[in-house]
C-alpha positions, 0 to 999 in steps of 0.5 A: 492530431493530424486532422486538427492540424489539417483543418487549421491549415486548410480552414474549415470553409472552402470557397469554390468558384461558381458559374453564375454571379450572385443575385443582386441584394434587392432581388434576393431580399425580394426572393427571401421575402417571397419564400417566407410568405409562401411558407406561411401560406402553406402552413396555413393551408395545412392547418386548415386541412387539419382543422376541416378534417377535425370538423372544427369551427376554426376551419372557416377563418383559417380558410379565409386566412389561407386565401388571403396569404395566398394572394399576398404570396402571389404578389410577392412572387410578382414583386421579385420578378419586377424588382429583377426587371428593374434592376436589369434595366437600371444596372445593365446585365453582365453577360459573357458569350459562350465559347460556341457563340464566340467561335461562330462569331469569329468565323463570321468575322473572318468570312466578312473580312475576306469578302471585303478584301476580295471586293477591294481587290476586284474594285482596285484592279480596274480602277487603277486603269480608269484612274490613270486614263482619267488623268491623261485626259482620255 
């Protein structure tokens, strides 16, 4: 009884946060299609090997079908790649820099700010005297 109560309280499914977001729907659809076509191609190749081992006359048509489906499978994989590229181009890529990249950028920013501040101080010190002298007409 305790186990059943624990399942009812916690639920059967627990969702864990994942590091990478899900694939966009069109890309995932193309990937599933490519996997199904690839599976059919592998099944046809196995059937052809078995028919060839049995010296059946059906081996030749099965070989042609396997070659045709292999070409279609390659085309489906290309479709996944093109769909992914089009999706990234149209919708942009959501990326978040890693903590190492963020830290390096922070250090570069500090150095850049320090260099600009030093340049301003150097520029400001002699500039004041010439500015005053200019107003005095010298």
